[in-house]
PDB file of N, CA, C and O in Angstrom, chain B, residues numbered from 101:
ATOM      1  N   VAL B 101      -4.021  -1.841   0.859  1.00  0.00           N
ATOM      2  CA  VAL B 101      -3.988  -0.701  -0.220  1.00  0.00           C
ATOM      3  C   VAL B 101      -3.193  -1.216  -1.385  1.00  0.00           C
ATOM      4  O   VAL B 101      -2.089  -1.748  -1.271  1.00  0.00           O
ATOM      5  N   ILE B 102      -3.853  -1.014  -2.552  1.00  0.00           N
ATOM      6  CA  ILE B 102      -3.273  -1.331  -3.799  1.00  0.00           C
ATOM      7  C   ILE B 102      -3.063   0.069  -4.502  1.00  0.00           C
ATOM      8  O   ILE B 102      -4.015   0.835  -4.654  1.00  0.00           O
ATOM      9  N   PHE B 103      -1.884   0.353  -4.893  1.00  0.00           N
ATOM     10  CA  PHE B 103      -1.577   1.575  -5.565  1.00  0.00           C
ATOM     11  C   PHE B 103      -1.681   1.591  -7.057  1.00  0.00           C
ATOM     12  O   PHE B 103      -1.250   0.611  -7.664  1.00  0.00           O
ATOM     13  N   SER B 104      -2.176   2.538  -7.681  1.00  0.00           N
ATOM     14  CA  SER B 104      -2.152   2.604  -9.282  1.00  0.00           C
ATOM     15  C   SER B 104      -0.671   2.903  -9.573  1.00  0.00           C
ATOM     16  O   SER B 104       0.085   3.530  -8.831  1.00  0.00           O
ATOM     17  N   ILE B 105      -0.363   2.342 -10.801  1.00  0.00           N
ATOM     18  CA  ILE B 105       1.011   2.592 -11.458  1.00  0.00           C
ATOM     19  C   ILE B 105       1.425   4.161 -11.533  1.00  0.00           C
ATOM     20  O   ILE B 105       2.601   4.513 -11.627  1.00  0.00           O
ATOM     21  N   LYS B 106       0.457   4.962 -11.488  1.00  0.00           N
ATOM     22  CA  LYS B 106       0.811   6.425 -11.492  1.00  0.00           C
ATOM     23  C   LYS B 106       1.538   6.858 -10.327  1.00  0.00           C
ATOM     24  O   LYS B 106       2.202   7.895 -10.337  1.00  0.00           O
ATOM     25  N   TYR B 107       1.433   6.067  -9.272  1.00  0.00           N
ATOM     26  CA  TYR B 107       2.122   6.578  -7.882  1.00  0.00           C
ATOM     27  C   TYR B 107       3.412   5.853  -7.772  1.00  0.00           C
ATOM     28  O   TYR B 107       4.107   6.033  -6.772  1.00  0.00           O
ATOM     29  N   LYS B 108       3.793   5.042  -8.726  1.00  0.00           N
ATOM     30  CA  LYS B 108       5.028   4.418  -8.719  1.00  0.00           C
ATOM     31  C   LYS B 108       6.211   5.195  -8.309  1.00  0.00           C
ATOM     32  O   LYS B 108       6.945   4.852  -7.382  1.00  0.00           O
ATOM     33  N   SER B 109       6.382   6.293  -9.054  1.00  0.00           N
ATOM     34  CA  SER B 109       7.635   7.339  -8.775  1.00  0.00           C
ATOM     35  C   SER B 109       7.514   7.792  -7.268  1.00  0.00           C
ATOM     36  O   SER B 109       8.489   7.719  -6.522  1.00  0.00           O
ATOM     37  N   ALA B 110       6.300   8.258  -6.846  1.00  0.00           N
ATOM     38  CA  ALA B 110       6.116   8.700  -5.411  1.00  0.00           C
ATOM     39  C   ALA B 110       6.584   7.640  -4.509  1.00  0.00           C
ATOM     40  O   ALA B 110       7.396   7.894  -3.620  1.00  0.00           O
ATOM     41  N   LEU B 111       6.087   6.414  -4.705  1.00  0.00           N
ATOM     42  CA  LEU B 111       6.214   5.310  -3.702  1.00  0.00           C
ATOM     43  C   LEU B 111       7.794   4.927  -3.765  1.00  0.00           C
ATOM     44  O   LEU B 111       8.347   4.617  -2.710  1.00  0.00           O
ATOM     45  N   LEU B 112       8.492   4.942  -4.917  1.00  0.00           N
ATOM     46  CA  LEU B 112       9.862   4.556  -4.860  1.00  0.00           C
ATOM     47  C   LEU B 112      10.768   5.710  -4.197  1.00  0.00           C
ATOM     48  O   LEU B 112      11.934   5.469  -3.882  1.00  0.00           O
ATOM     49  N   LYS B 113      10.242   6.843  -4.020  1.00  0.00           N
ATOM     50  CA  LYS B 113      10.982   7.992  -3.332  1.00  0.00           C
ATOM     51  C   LYS B 113      10.844   7.916  -1.814  1.00  0.00           C
ATOM     52  O   LYS B 113      11.536   8.654  -1.112  1.00  0.00           O
ATOM     53  N   LEU B 114       9.928   7.004  -1.250  1.00  0.00           N
ATOM     54  CA  LEU B 114       9.588   6.884   0.022  1.00  0.00           C
ATOM     55  C   LEU B 114      10.993   6.189   0.740  1.00  0.00           C
ATOM     56  O   LEU B 114      11.616   5.266   0.214  1.00  0.00           O
ATOM     57  N   THR B 115      11.323   6.767   1.926  1.00  0.00           N
ATOM     58  CA  THR B 115      12.417   6.067   2.628  1.00  0.00           C
ATOM     59  C   THR B 115      12.038   5.538   3.942  1.00  0.00           C
ATOM     60  O   THR B 115      11.040   6.042   4.458  1.00  0.00           O
ATOM     61  N   GLY B 116      12.674   4.588   4.591  1.00  0.00           N
ATOM     62  CA  GLY B 116      12.455   4.115   5.858  1.00  0.00           C
ATOM     63  C   GLY B 116      11.026   3.482   5.967  1.00  0.00           C
ATOM     64  O   GLY B 116      10.446   2.993   4.998  1.00  0.00           O
ATOM     65  N   ASP B 117      10.531   3.534   7.185  1.00  0.00           N
ATOM     66  CA  ASP B 117       9.084   2.886   7.464  1.00  0.00           C
ATOM     67  C   ASP B 117       8.145   3.972   7.374  1.00  0.00           C
ATOM     68  O   ASP B 117       7.374   4.126   8.322  1.00  0.00           O
ATOM     69  N   VAL B 118       8.077   4.862   6.247  1.00  0.00           N
ATOM     70  CA  VAL B 118       7.145   5.854   6.076  1.00  0.00           C
ATOM     71  C   VAL B 118       5.835   5.326   5.640  1.00  0.00           C
ATOM     72  O   VAL B 118       4.839   5.678   6.271  1.00  0.00           O
ATOM     73  N   GLY B 119       5.721   4.528   4.642  1.00  0.00           N
ATOM     74  CA  GLY B 119       4.564   3.887   3.970  1.00  0.00           C
ATOM     75  C   GLY B 119       3.906   5.019   3.097  1.00  0.00           C
ATOM     76  O   GLY B 119       4.406   6.125   2.895  1.00  0.00           O
ATOM     77  N   GLY B 120       2.919   4.642   2.700  1.00  0.00           N
ATOM     78  CA  GLY B 120       2.123   5.434   1.459  1.00  0.00           C
ATOM     79  C   GLY B 120       1.239   6.292   2.062  1.00  0.00           C
ATOM     80  O   GLY B 120       0.665   7.044   1.274  1.00  0.00           O
ATOM     81  N   ARG B 121       0.907   6.427   3.416  1.00  0.00           N
ATOM     82  CA  ARG B 121      -0.130   7.125   3.877  1.00  0.00           C
ATOM     83  C   ARG B 121      -0.113   8.648   3.395  1.00  0.00           C
ATOM     84  O   ARG B 121      -1.171   9.221   3.136  1.00  0.00           O
ATOM     85  N   GLY B 122       0.972   9.207   3.298  1.00  0.00           N
ATOM     86  CA  GLY B 122       0.955  10.630   2.677  1.00  0.00           C
ATOM     87  C   GLY B 122       0.562  10.702   1.351  1.00  0.00           C
ATOM     88  O   GLY B 122      -0.078  11.682   0.969  1.00  0.00           O
ATOM     89  N   ILE B 123       0.881   9.722   0.530  1.00  0.00           N
ATOM     90  CA  ILE B 123       0.190   9.689  -0.795  1.00  0.00           C
ATOM     91  C   ILE B 123      -1.212   9.502  -0.744  1.00  0.00           C
ATOM     92  O   ILE B 123      -1.930  10.142  -1.513  1.00  0.00           O
ATOM     93  N   ILE B 124      -1.680   8.711   0.061  1.00  0.00           N
ATOM     94  CA  ILE B 124      -3.132   8.434   0.182  1.00  0.00           C
ATOM     95  C   ILE B 124      -3.843   9.727   0.554  1.00  0.00           C
ATOM     96  O   ILE B 124      -4.828  10.131  -0.064  1.00  0.00           O
ATOM     97  N   GLU B 125      -3.303  10.358   1.588  1.00  0.00           N
ATOM     98  CA  GLU B 125      -3.818  11.621   2.139  1.00  0.00           C
ATOM     99  C   GLU B 125      -4.008  12.820   1.003  1.00  0.00           C
ATOM    100  O   GLU B 125      -4.944  13.619   0.969  1.00  0.00           O
ATOM    101  N   LYS B 126      -2.966  12.753   0.146  1.00  0.00           N
ATOM    102  CA  LYS B 126      -2.871  13.855  -0.998  1.00  0.00           C
ATOM    103  C   LYS B 126      -3.814  13.441  -2.090  1.00  0.00           C
ATOM    104  O   LYS B 126      -4.183  14.312  -2.877  1.00  0.00           O
ATOM    105  N   HIS B 127      -4.222  12.278  -2.219  1.00  0.00           N
ATOM    106  CA  HIS B 127      -5.073  11.857  -3.374  1.00  0.00           C
ATOM    107  C   HIS B 127      -6.324  11.168  -2.879  1.00  0.00           C
ATOM    108  O   HIS B 127      -6.653  10.124  -3.441  1.00  0.00           O
ATOM    109  N   ARG B 128      -7.037  11.629  -1.912  1.00  0.00           N
ATOM    110  CA  ARG B 128      -8.290  11.176  -1.471  1.00  0.00           C
ATOM    111  C   ARG B 128      -9.367  10.880  -2.626  1.00  0.00           C
ATOM    112  O   ARG B 128     -10.099   9.891  -2.596  1.00  0.00           O
ATOM    113  N   ASP B 129      -9.384  11.749  -3.545  1.00  0.00           N
ATOM    114  CA  ASP B 129     -10.278  11.502  -4.694  1.00  0.00           C
ATOM    115  C   ASP B 129     -10.022  10.212  -5.507  1.00  0.00           C
ATOM    116  O   ASP B 129     -10.866   9.677  -6.227  1.00  0.00           O
ATOM    117  N   ASP B 130      -8.861   9.809  -5.325  1.00  0.00           N
ATOM    118  CA  ASP B 130      -8.560   8.562  -6.061  1.00  0.00           C
ATOM    119  C   ASP B 130      -8.785   7.187  -5.413  1.00  0.00           C
ATOM    120  O   ASP B 130      -8.602   6.140  -6.035  1.00  0.00           O
ATOM    121  N   ILE B 131      -9.185   7.236  -4.158  1.00  0.00           N
ATOM    122  CA  ILE B 131      -9.489   6.065  -3.425  1.00  0.00           C
ATOM    123  C   ILE B 131     -10.798   5.448  -3.661  1.00  0.00           C
ATOM    124  O   ILE B 131     -11.846   6.092  -3.687  1.00  0.00           O
ATOM    125  N   LEU B 132     -10.700   4.093  -3.845  1.00  0.00           N
ATOM    126  CA  LEU B 132     -11.775   3.286  -3.877  1.00  0.00           C
ATOM    127  C   LEU B 132     -11.830   2.272  -2.752  1.00  0.00           C
ATOM    128  O   LEU B 132     -11.064   1.309  -2.777  1.00  0.00           O
ATOM    129  N   GLU B 133     -12.706   2.441  -1.757  1.00  0.00           N
ATOM    130  CA  GLU B 133     -12.718   1.558  -0.639  1.00  0.00           C
ATOM    131  C   GLU B 133     -13.695   0.273  -0.995  1.00  0.00           C
ATOM    132  O   GLU B 133     -14.837   0.338  -1.452  1.00  0.00           O
ATOM    133  N   ILE B 134     -13.038  -0.756  -0.706  1.00  0.00           N
ATOM    134  CA  ILE B 134     -13.827  -2.091  -0.859  1.00  0.00           C
ATOM    135  C   ILE B 134     -13.931  -2.773   0.360  1.00  0.00           C
ATOM    136  O   ILE B 134     -12.892  -3.334   0.708  1.00  0.00           O
ATOM    137  N   PRO B 135     -14.986  -2.890   1.174  1.00  0.00           N
ATOM    138  CA  PRO B 135     -15.169  -3.530   2.285  1.00  0.00           C
ATOM    139  C   PRO B 135     -15.012  -5.082   2.244  1.00  0.00           C
ATOM    140  O   PRO B 135     -15.627  -5.755   1.417  1.00  0.00           O
ATOM    141  N   VAL B 136     -14.241  -5.578   3.086  1.00  0.00           N
ATOM    142  CA  VAL B 136     -13.969  -7.124   3.029  1.00  0.00           C
ATOM    143  C   VAL B 136     -14.158  -7.697   4.457  1.00  0.00           C
ATOM    144  O   VAL B 136     -13.926  -7.055   5.481  1.00  0.00           O
ATOM    145  N   ASP B 137     -14.574  -8.887   4.415  1.00  0.00           N
ATOM    146  CA  ASP B 137     -14.806  -9.654   5.829  1.00  0.00           C
ATOM    147  C   ASP B 137     -13.752 -10.770   6.103  1.00  0.00           C
ATOM    148  O   ASP B 137     -14.053 -11.920   6.421  1.00  0.00           O
ATOM    149  N   SER B 138     -12.517 -10.313   5.947  1.00  0.00           N
ATOM    150  CA  SER B 138     -11.457 -11.357   6.259  1.00  0.00           C
ATOM    151  C   SER B 138     -10.268 -10.668   6.987  1.00  0.00           C
ATOM    152  O   SER B 138      -9.850  -9.568   6.625  1.00  0.00           O
ATOM    153  N   LYS B 139      -9.793 -11.295   7.925  1.00  0.00           N
ATOM    154  CA  LYS B 139      -8.722 -10.802   8.689  1.00  0.00           C
ATOM    155  C   LYS B 139      -7.342 -11.034   7.918  1.00  0.00           C
ATOM    156  O   LYS B 139      -6.281 -10.487   8.218  1.00  0.00           O
ATOM    157  N   ASP B 140      -7.520 -11.857   6.970  1.00  0.00           N
ATOM    158  CA  ASP B 140      -6.411 -12.236   6.113  1.00  0.00           C
ATOM    159  C   ASP B 140      -5.846 -11.163   5.118  1.00  0.00           C
ATOM    160  O   ASP B 140      -4.676 -11.108   4.739  1.00  0.00           O
ATOM    161  N   ILE B 141      -6.926 -10.265   4.732  1.00  0.00           N
ATOM    162  CA  ILE B 141      -6.587  -9.262   3.820  1.00  0.00           C
ATOM    163  C   ILE B 141      -5.769  -8.122   4.310  1.00  0.00           C
ATOM    164  O   ILE B 141      -5.221  -7.367   3.506  1.00  0.00           O
ATOM    165  N   ASN B 142      -5.648  -7.943   5.761  1.00  0.00           N
ATOM    166  CA  ASN B 142      -4.820  -6.780   6.184  1.00  0.00           C
ATOM    167  C   ASN B 142      -3.426  -7.214   6.664  1.00  0.00           C
ATOM    168  O   ASN B 142      -3.108  -7.382   7.842  1.00  0.00           O
ATOM    169  N   VAL B 143      -2.648  -7.370   5.599  1.00  0.00           N
ATOM    170  CA  VAL B 143      -1.274  -7.722   5.728  1.00  0.00           C
ATOM    171  C   VAL B 143      -0.354  -6.656   5.078  1.00  0.00           C
ATOM    172  O   VAL B 143      -0.550  -6.199   3.952  1.00  0.00           O
ATOM    173  N   ASP B 144       0.653  -6.309   5.883  1.00  0.00           N
ATOM    174  CA  ASP B 144       1.525  -5.236   5.460  1.00  0.00           C
ATOM    175  C   ASP B 144       2.681  -5.901   4.751  1.00  0.00           C
ATOM    176  O   ASP B 144       3.403  -6.693   5.357  1.00  0.00           O
ATOM    177  N   ILE B 145       2.878  -5.589   3.448  1.00  0.00           N
ATOM    178  CA  ILE B 145       3.865  -6.099   2.636  1.00  0.00           C
ATOM    179  C   ILE B 145       4.687  -4.858   2.113  1.00  0.00           C
ATOM    180  O   ILE B 145       4.239  -4.111   1.243  1.00  0.00           O
ATOM    181  N   ASP B 146       5.925  -4.692   2.705  1.00  0.00           N
ATOM    182  CA  ASP B 146       6.896  -3.725   2.313  1.00  0.00           C
ATOM    183  C   ASP B 146       8.054  -4.241   1.292  1.00  0.00           C
ATOM    184  O   ASP B 146       8.619  -3.508   0.480  1.00  0.00           O
ATOM    185  N   ALA B 147       8.281  -5.469   1.451  1.00  0.00           N
ATOM    186  CA  ALA B 147       9.449  -5.985   0.846  1.00  0.00           C
ATOM    187  C   ALA B 147       9.067  -7.448   0.295  1.00  0.00           C
ATOM    188  O   ALA B 147       8.043  -8.037   0.642  1.00  0.00           O
ATOM    189  N   LEU B 148       9.977  -7.938  -0.567  1.00  0.00           N
ATOM    190  CA  LEU B 148       9.909  -9.256  -1.070  1.00  0.00           C
ATOM    191  C   LEU B 148       9.745 -10.328  -0.020  1.00  0.00           C
ATOM    192  O   LEU B 148       8.921 -11.238  -0.108  1.00  0.00           O
ATOM    193  N   SER B 149      10.663 -10.140   1.067  1.00  0.00           N
ATOM    194  CA  SER B 149      10.647 -11.010   2.125  1.00  0.00           C
ATOM    195  C   SER B 149       9.333 -11.110   3.035  1.00  0.00           C
ATOM    196  O   SER B 149       9.049 -12.147   3.635  1.00  0.00           O
ATOM    197  N   ASP B 150       8.550  -9.940   3.091  1.00  0.00           N
ATOM    198  CA  ASP B 150       7.298  -9.980   3.614  1.00  0.00           C
ATOM    199  C   ASP B 150       6.307 -10.817   2.824  1.00  0.00           C
ATOM    200  O   ASP B 150       5.506 -11.523   3.436  1.00  0.00           O
ATOM    201  N   TYR B 151       6.319 -10.778   1.604  1.00  0.00           N
ATOM    202  CA  TYR B 151       5.470 -11.420   0.682  1.00  0.00           C
ATOM    203  C   TYR B 151       5.904 -12.895   0.667  1.00  0.00           C
ATOM    204  O   TYR B 151       5.069 -13.794   0.570  1.00  0.00           O
ATOM    205  N   GLN B 152       7.164 -13.121   0.762  1.00  0.00           N
ATOM    206  CA  GLN B 152       7.622 -14.684   0.849  1.00  0.00           C
ATOM    207  C   GLN B 152       7.172 -15.378   2.045  1.00  0.00           C
ATOM    208  O   GLN B 152       6.859 -16.568   2.035  1.00  0.00           O
ATOM    209  N   ARG B 153       7.137 -14.576   3.161  1.00  0.00           N
ATOM    210  CA  ARG B 153       6.659 -14.993   4.357  1.00  0.00           C
ATOM    211  C   ARG B 153       5.342 -15.538   4.526  1.00  0.00           C
ATOM    212  O   ARG B 153       5.113 -16.472   5.294  1.00  0.00           O
ATOM    213  N   LEU B 154       4.422 -14.938   3.781  1.00  0.00           N
ATOM    214  CA  LEU B 154       3.108 -15.292   3.486  1.00  0.00           C
ATOM    215  C   LEU B 154       2.849 -16.734   2.721  1.00  0.00           C
ATOM    216  O   LEU B 154       1.789 -17.338   2.886  1.00  0.00           O
ATOM    217  N   ASN B 155       3.693 -17.136   2.041  1.00  0.00           N
ATOM    218  CA  ASN B 155       3.416 -18.305   1.104  1.00  0.00           C
ATOM    219  C   ASN B 155       3.978 -19.488   1.829  1.00  0.00           C
ATOM    220  O   ASN B 155       3.911 -20.609   1.326  1.00  0.00           O
TER     221      ASN B 155
END
């Protein structure tokens, strides 16, 4: 999931391991689904350390 900058404030208010699911559910009309055929695309990145682990 890639979020638009317009959700930055809402995302920054999330605490713990909540994730953005609530934001996604509230804004279904803004979703653009793009099918992919790669297991590598489904990676959960919540922090800089998660991103660094991938490199």
